[in-house]
DRENDO-1510 file (C-alpha; in Angstrom, 1 decimal, always signed):
<recs>
REC; n; res; u; v; w
REC; 1; MET; -122.9; +44.3; +58.4 .
REC; 2; ILE; -121.4; +44.9; +61.7 .
REC; 3; SER; -121.5; +42.1; +64.2 .
REC; 4; THR; -123.5; +42.7; +67.4 .
REC; 5; THR; -120.9; +40.1; +69.3 .
REC; 6; ALA; -120.9; +41.2; +73.1 .
REC; 7; ASP; -117.1; +39.6; +73.1 .
REC; 8; ALA; -114.1; +41.8; +74.2 .
REC; 9; ILE; -110.9; +40.9; +74.8 .
REC; 10; CYS; -108.9; +42.1; +77.5 .
REC; 11; PHE; -105.4; +42.3; +78.1 .
REC; 12; GLU; -103.6; +43.1; +81.4 .
REC; 13; PRO; -99.7; +43.6; +80.9 .
REC; 14; ALA; -98.1; +43.1; +84.1 .
REC; 15; GLY; -95.5; +45.4; +85.4 .
REC; 16; LEU; -95.0; +49.2; +84.7 .
REC; 17; ILE; -95.5; +50.1; +80.6 .
REC; 18; PRO; -93.9; +52.5; +78.9 .
REC; 19; PHE; -96.0; +54.9; +76.8 .
REC; 20; PRO; -95.1; +54.4; +73.7 .
REC; 21; LEU; -95.3; +50.4; +73.8 .
REC; 22; ALA; -98.9; +50.7; +74.7 .
REC; 23; TRP; -99.7; +53.7; +72.2 .
REC; 24; SER; -98.3; +50.8; +69.7 .
REC; 25; TRP; -100.7; +48.2; +71.4 .
REC; 26; GLN; -103.5; +50.4; +70.9 .
REC; 27; GLN; -102.9; +50.7; +67.2 .
REC; 28; GLN; -102.4; +47.5; +66.4 .
REC; 29; LEU; -105.8; +46.5; +68.1 .
REC; 30; GLN; -107.3; +49.7; +66.2 .
REC; 31; GLN; -106.0; +48.2; +62.8 .
REC; 32; ARG; -107.4; +45.1; +63.6 .
REC; 33; LEU; -111.1; +46.7; +63.9 .
REC; 34; LEU; -110.8; +48.8; +61.0 .
REC; 35; ALA; -109.5; +46.0; +58.9 .
REC; 36; ASP; -112.8; +43.6; +60.5 .
REC; 37; PRO; -115.0; +45.9; +61.8 .
REC; 38; SER; -117.1; +42.8; +62.8 .
REC; 39; GLY; -114.2; +41.5; +64.6 .
REC; 40; PRO; -114.4; +41.7; +68.8 .
REC; 41; ASP; -113.7; +45.3; +70.8 .
REC; 42; ALA; -110.7; +45.1; +72.8 .
REC; 43; LEU; -109.2; +46.9; +76.1 .
REC; 44; LEU; -106.0; +47.2; +77.7 .
REC; 45; LEU; -105.9; +47.8; +81.8 .
REC; 46; LEU; -102.0; +48.8; +82.9 .
REC; 47; GLU; -99.8; +51.1; +84.9 .
REC; 48; HIS; -97.5; +53.4; +83.3 .
REC; 49; GLN; -93.8; +54.4; +83.9 .
REC; 50; PRO; -93.9; +58.1; +84.5 .
REC; 51; CYS; -94.8; +60.3; +81.7 .
REC; 52; TYR; -96.5; +63.4; +80.2 .
REC; 53; THR; -98.6; +63.3; +77.2 .
REC; 54; LEU; -100.5; +66.2; +75.1 .
REC; 55; GLY; -103.4; +65.9; +73.4 .
REC; 56; ARG; -103.4; +66.6; +69.7 .
REC; 57; GLY; -104.0; +70.3; +69.9 .
REC; 58; ALA; -102.6; +70.8; +73.5 .
REC; 59; ASP; -101.2; +74.1; +74.4 .
REC; 60; GLU; -97.4; +74.1; +75.8 .
REC; 61; ALA; -98.6; +77.0; +77.8 .
REC; 62; PHE; -99.8; +74.4; +80.6 .
REC; 63; LEU; -96.4; +73.0; +80.8 .
REC; 64; GLY; -94.3; +74.0; +83.9 .
REC; 65; PHE; -91.0; +72.7; +82.2 .
REC; 66; ASP; -89.1; +73.2; +78.9 .
REC; 67; PRO; -90.9; +70.4; +76.2 .
REC; 68; ALA; -87.2; +70.1; +75.3 .
REC; 69; ASP; -85.8; +68.7; +78.4 .
REC; 70; PRO; -88.9; +67.5; +80.6 .
REC; 71; PRO; -88.8; +65.7; +84.1 .
REC; 72; ALA; -90.4; +62.6; +82.7 .
REC; 73; PRO; -91.0; +61.8; +79.0 .
REC; 74; LEU; -93.4; +63.7; +76.9 .
REC; 75; PHE; -95.4; +62.6; +74.2 .
REC; 76; ARG; -97.6; +64.5; +71.8 .
REC; 77; ILE; -100.5; +61.8; +70.4 .
REC; 78; ASP; -103.6; +61.9; +68.8 .
REC; 79; ARG; -106.6; +62.4; +71.3 .
REC; 80; GLY; -108.4; +65.2; +72.4 .
REC; 81; GLY; -107.7; +67.2; +75.6 .
REC; 82; GLU; -104.9; +69.1; +77.3 .
REC; 83; VAL; -102.0; +67.8; +79.5 .
REC; 84; THR; -102.3; +65.0; +81.7 .
REC; 85; HIS; -99.3; +62.9; +83.8 .
REC; 86; HIS; -98.9; +58.9; +84.1 .
REC; 87; CYS; -97.1; +57.4; +87.0 .
REC; 88; PRO; -97.5; +54.3; +88.9 .
REC; 89; GLY; -100.2; +53.5; +90.9 .
REC; 90; GLN; -102.9; +55.1; +88.4 .
REC; 91; LEU; -105.0; +53.0; +86.8 .
REC; 92; VAL; -105.2; +53.5; +82.9 .
REC; 93; LEU; -108.1; +52.1; +80.7 .
REC; 94; TYR; -107.6; +51.9; +76.9 .
REC; 95; PRO; -110.8; +50.9; +75.2 .
REC; 96; VAL; -110.8; +50.0; +71.3 .
REC; 97; LEU; -113.9; +49.8; +70.3 .
REC; 98; ASN; -116.1; +50.0; +67.3 .
REC; 99; LEU; -118.1; +52.8; +68.6 .
REC; 100; GLN; -120.8; +52.1; +65.8 .
REC; 101; ARG; -121.9; +49.3; +68.3 .
REC; 102; HIS; -121.9; +51.7; +71.1 .
REC; 103; GLY; -124.0; +54.7; +69.8 .
REC; 104; ALA; -121.6; +56.1; +67.1 .
REC; 105; ASP; -121.5; +59.6; +69.6 .
REC; 106; LEU; -117.9; +60.8; +71.0 .
REC; 107; HIS; -120.0; +62.7; +73.3 .
REC; 108; TRP; -122.0; +60.0; +74.7 .
REC; 109; TYR; -119.0; +57.7; +74.7 .
REC; 110; LEU; -117.1; +60.2; +76.9 .
REC; 111; ARG; -119.8; +60.3; +79.4 .
REC; 112; GLU; -120.1; +56.9; +79.3 .
REC; 113; LEU; -116.7; +56.5; +80.5 .
REC; 114; GLU; -117.2; +58.7; +83.3 .
REC; 115; GLY; -120.1; +56.6; +84.1 .
REC; 116; VAL; -117.6; +53.6; +84.4 .
REC; 117; VAL; -115.7; +55.8; +87.2 .
REC; 118; ILE; -118.8; +56.8; +88.8 .
REC; 119; ASP; -120.2; +53.3; +89.3 .
REC; 120; LEU; -116.8; +52.3; +90.7 .
REC; 121; LEU; -116.8; +54.9; +93.2 .
REC; 122; ALA; -120.3; +54.3; +94.1 .
REC; 123; GLU; -119.4; +50.4; +95.1 .
REC; 124; LEU; -116.8; +51.9; +97.3 .
REC; 125; GLY; -119.1; +54.3; +99.1 .
REC; 126; LEU; -118.3; +57.7; +97.6 .
REC; 127; ARG; -119.8; +60.0; +95.3 .
REC; 128; GLY; -118.2; +60.7; +92.2 .
REC; 129; GLU; -119.0; +63.9; +90.2 .
REC; 130; ARG; -119.0; +65.2; +86.7 .
REC; 131; ILE; -118.8; +69.2; +86.0 .
REC; 132; GLU; -120.9; +70.5; +83.7 .
REC; 133; GLY; -118.8; +71.3; +80.5 .
REC; 134; LEU; -115.7; +69.4; +81.7 .
REC; 135; THR; -114.2; +66.0; +80.9 .
REC; 136; GLY; -113.6; +63.6; +83.9 .
REC; 137; VAL; -114.5; +62.5; +87.5 .
REC; 138; TRP; -114.5; +64.8; +90.5 .
REC; 139; LEU; -114.4; +63.8; +94.2 .
REC; 140; GLU; -115.0; +66.2; +97.0 .
REC; 141; GLY; -113.8; +68.8; +94.5 .
REC; 142; ARG; -110.5; +66.9; +93.7 .
REC; 143; LYS; -110.0; +65.3; +89.9 .
REC; 144; LEU; -109.6; +61.5; +90.4 .
REC; 145; ALA; -110.4; +60.3; +86.4 .
REC; 146; ALA; -109.0; +62.2; +83.2 .
REC; 147; ILE; -110.3; +60.7; +80.4 .
REC; 148; GLY; -109.4; +61.7; +76.8 .
REC; 149; VAL; -109.9; +60.0; +73.7 .
REC; 150; GLY; -109.6; +59.7; +69.9 .
REC; 151; ALA; -111.2; +57.6; +66.8 .
REC; 152; ARG; -110.3; +56.8; +63.5 .
REC; 153; ARG; -113.6; +56.0; +61.3 .
REC; 154; TRP; -115.1; +55.4; +65.0 .
REC; 155; ILE; -112.7; +52.8; +66.4 .
REC; 156; SER; -111.4; +54.2; +69.5 .
REC; 157; GLN; -108.5; +54.6; +70.8 .
REC; 158; HIS; -106.9; +56.1; +74.6 .
REC; 159; GLY; -109.5; +56.0; +77.4 .
REC; 160; LEU; -109.4; +57.0; +81.2 .
REC; 161; ALA; -106.7; +57.2; +83.8 .
REC; 162; LEU; -108.0; +56.8; +87.8 .
REC; 163; ASN; -105.7; +57.8; +90.4 .
REC; 164; VAL; -105.9; +55.0; +93.1 .
REC; 165; GLU; -102.5; +55.2; +95.2 .
REC; 166; ALA; -100.2; +57.4; +93.0 .
REC; 167; ASP; -97.5; +59.8; +93.7 .
REC; 168; LEU; -99.4; +63.2; +92.8 .
REC; 169; ALA; -96.0; +65.1; +93.0 .
REC; 170; GLY; -95.5; +64.9; +89.0 .
REC; 171; PHE; -99.1; +66.9; +88.6 .
REC; 172; ALA; -97.4; +69.8; +90.3 .
REC; 173; GLN; -95.2; +70.2; +87.0 .
REC; 174; VAL; -98.0; +70.9; +84.9 .
REC; 175; VAL; -101.7; +72.7; +85.0 .
REC; 176; PRO; -103.5; +69.1; +84.7 .
REC; 177; CYS; -105.8; +68.9; +81.6 .
REC; 178; GLY; -105.6; +72.4; +81.2 .
REC; 179; ILE; -107.8; +73.3; +85.0 .
REC; 180; ALA; -105.6; +75.3; +87.1 .
REC; 181; ASP; -108.5; +76.0; +90.2 .
REC; 182; ARG; -109.4; +72.2; +90.7 .
REC; 183; PRO; -106.6; +69.9; +92.0 .
REC; 184; VAL; -106.1; +66.4; +91.3 .
REC; 185; GLY; -106.9; +63.8; +93.7 .
REC; 186; ARG; -106.5; +59.9; +94.5 .
REC; 187; LEU; -108.6; +57.4; +96.0 .
REC; 188; LEU; -105.7; +56.4; +98.7 .
REC; 189; ASP; -106.5; +59.8; +100.6 .
REC; 190; TRP; -110.7; +58.8; +100.9 .
REC; 191; ARG; -110.0; +55.0; +101.4 .
REC; 192; PRO; -106.1; +54.3; +102.9 .
REC; 193; GLU; -106.8; +50.6; +102.3 .
REC; 194; LEU; -107.2; +50.4; +98.4 .
REC; 195; THR; -104.6; +49.2; +96.3 .
REC; 196; ALA; -104.4; +49.7; +92.4 .
REC; 197; ALA; -104.1; +46.0; +91.9 .
REC; 198; ALA; -106.8; +45.1; +94.2 .
REC; 199; LEU; -109.3; +47.7; +92.0 .
REC; 200; ARG; -108.5; +46.2; +88.7 .
REC; 201; PRO; -111.1; +43.7; +89.0 .
REC; 202; ARG; -113.8; +45.9; +90.2 .
REC; 203; LEU; -112.6; +48.4; +87.3 .
REC; 204; LEU; -113.0; +45.9; +84.7 .
REC; 205; GLN; -116.4; +44.8; +86.1 .
REC; 206; CYS; -117.9; +48.4; +85.9 .
REC; 207; PHE; -116.4; +49.0; +82.3 .
REC; 208; SER; -118.1; +45.6; +81.5 .
REC; 209; GLU; -121.5; +45.9; +83.1 .
REC; 210; ARG; -121.9; +49.7; +81.3 .
REC; 211; PHE; -120.9; +48.8; +78.1 .
REC; 212; GLY; -122.5; +45.4; +78.1 .
REC; 213; LEU; -119.6; +43.8; +76.9 .
REC; 214; GLN; -118.0; +40.0; +78.4 .
REC; 215; LEU; -114.3; +40.2; +78.5 .
REC; 216; ARG; -112.2; +37.4; +78.1 .
REC; 217; PRO; -108.3; +36.7; +77.6 .
REC; 218; PRO; -106.9; +36.9; +74.3 .
REC; 219; THR; -106.4; +33.4; +72.7 .
REC; 220; PRO; -102.8; +32.5; +71.6 .
REC; 221; GLN; -103.6; +34.0; +67.7 .
REC; 222; GLU; -104.7; +37.4; +69.3 .
REC; 223; THR; -101.1; +38.2; +70.4 .
REC; 224; LEU; -99.8; +41.9; +70.2 .
REC; 225; GLN; -96.1; +42.6; +68.8 .
REC; 226; GLY; -94.2; +43.9; +71.6 .
REC; 227; TRP; -96.0; +42.0; +74.4 .
</recs>
């Protein structure tokens, strides 16, 4: 029987995290829940060193460079969606959840992740938007948040990336999410006073409220290899 605990472990590594290390942490957390589905959910909130990631079926035609010689490290990973770019000033939230406790519906889960960003923007007096048939969150026609997830036996990986004060130049090297006619944006252009560091607790609060989870720091026994 699956526990109905509303506890979730929140990991917030400092500094800029290489993508392979964050991916390893997600895999460790996923394995814990696969081994014990009654255990607590977890999430990682971090910023990445510059890189590009491709979804499992992503088309390399959306790359504006030779994949053998990328301008920043390139990784093909086990999420849905096309190419995206990670860089400093972008908040990346990786929930590792037992989705059996959260509807067991990936479509619903994607919409809820969008809802987290929309809730955050509403707190800032901004009206985030969904676009029918697409995944992500837009503001005045610019995509602020990219979302891509994967799951194994209903244990999730990957999540959302919100551009706060990111340098958007790296996005010009690709067709982000395979959408050529909808440019990316960043919150800084609407709220110049905002920083990624200042938005961290507000993003976590919006996530906590939407998913009904009480976030807590890890115990000494809940360490991650490479932390």
